[in-house]
Legacy VTK file of the C-alpha trace (Angstrom):
# vtk DataFile Version 3.0
C-alpha trace
ASCII
DATASET POLYDATA
POINTS 114 float
0.067 -0.005 -0.004
2.784 2.427 0.960
4.834 1.502 -2.071
1.974 2.095 -4.357
1.462 5.626 -3.021
5.209 6.417 -3.387
5.134 5.047 -6.933
2.152 7.273 -7.790
3.781 10.252 -6.194
7.074 9.637 -8.081
5.054 9.333 -11.419
3.324 12.647 -10.697
6.737 14.221 -9.895
8.079 12.844 -13.146
5.139 14.247 -15.116
5.612 17.621 -13.461
9.338 17.652 -14.299
8.686 16.616 -17.840
6.067 19.316 -18.266
8.263 22.026 -16.737
11.187 20.893 -19.024
9.061 20.907 -21.986
7.754 24.422 -21.180
11.391 25.577 -20.669
12.374 24.104 -24.013
9.498 25.817 -25.803
10.349 29.127 -24.051
14.008 28.826 -25.037
13.115 28.057 -28.657
10.801 31.114 -28.706
13.418 33.388 -27.271
16.020 32.105 -29.615
13.802 32.559 -32.709
12.759 35.979 -31.769
16.359 37.012 -31.037
17.762 35.552 -34.343
14.872 36.766 -36.459
15.032 40.345 -35.336
15.268 42.849 -38.204
18.248 45.130 -38.398
17.189 48.816 -38.200
19.323 51.552 -39.825
19.154 55.144 -38.842
17.974 57.696 -41.273
20.450 59.362 -43.570
19.789 62.894 -42.119
19.936 63.200 -38.408
18.005 66.506 -38.618
14.942 64.603 -40.077
14.879 62.495 -36.965
14.869 65.524 -34.740
12.116 67.104 -36.817
10.067 63.921 -36.587
10.504 63.862 -32.763
9.568 67.518 -32.614
6.433 66.913 -34.546
5.525 63.976 -32.261
6.014 65.982 -29.102
4.128 69.024 -30.414
1.239 66.680 -31.445
1.036 65.373 -27.904
1.157 68.898 -26.538
-1.696 69.778 -28.897
-3.761 66.870 -27.592
-3.203 67.902 -24.010
-4.203 71.516 -24.938
-7.415 70.253 -26.639
-8.311 68.283 -23.520
-7.785 71.399 -21.331
-9.803 73.430 -23.912
-12.690 71.047 -23.588
-12.434 70.968 -19.818
-12.471 74.703 -19.785
-15.635 74.887 -21.929
-17.354 72.420 -19.644
-16.276 74.422 -16.598
-17.543 77.769 -18.034
-20.887 76.074 -18.918
-21.260 74.618 -15.484
-20.441 78.001 -13.905
-23.062 79.824 -16.028
-25.584 77.270 -14.830
-24.794 77.482 -11.177
-24.018 81.271 -11.084
-20.640 80.699 -9.476
-18.270 83.521 -10.273
-15.085 81.887 -8.983
-15.757 78.761 -11.023
-16.389 80.916 -14.053
-13.091 82.618 -13.600
-11.278 79.279 -13.267
-13.152 78.144 -16.410
-12.024 81.026 -18.423
-8.454 80.634 -17.214
-8.459 76.868 -18.157
-10.055 77.866 -21.510
-7.362 80.443 -22.235
-4.624 78.018 -21.177
-6.037 75.358 -23.363
-6.084 77.687 -26.383
-2.437 78.719 -25.677
-1.276 75.058 -25.251
-3.101 73.961 -28.306
-1.459 76.476 -30.559
1.899 76.485 -28.897
3.749 75.325 -31.971
2.176 78.143 -34.083
2.951 80.778 -31.392
6.515 79.641 -31.239
6.965 79.647 -34.994
5.541 83.275 -35.045
7.836 84.417 -32.298
10.893 82.831 -33.880
9.995 83.898 -37.300
LINES 1 115
114 0 1 2 3 4 5 6 7 8 9 10 11 12 13 14 15 16 17 18 19 20 21 22 23 24 25 26 27 28 29 30 31 32 33 34 35 36 37 38 39 40 41 42 43 44 45 46 47 48 49 50 51 52 53 54 55 56 57 58 59 60 61 62 63 64 65 66 67 68 69 70 71 72 73 74 75 76 77 78 79 80 81 82 83 84 85 86 87 88 89 90 91 92 93 94 95 96 97 98 99 100 101 102 103 104 105 106 107 108 109 110 111 112 113
């Protein structure tokens, strides 16, 4: 009776070891195939174009943040008009103005620089 339990436990351990070994082999093969199959990337010929692309991306993120603030400012002004709260109205107009400035930051900077 005791030997039968030990044999069953050993078989279950062997199955677990085989399963874990198989999972490790599959994982290793996957890592090797992804490492060996990676495509080589080359930099652009002109480093200024990379900087310009990064600048465009950053300004598009800034524009998105400005549009979010602009929308929030409009909602805040609308709520202040409904509740007749002058301090909320002032904050709404400030948020609205800040959103407009942030949305058009690139154009403002281009106008200043010339």
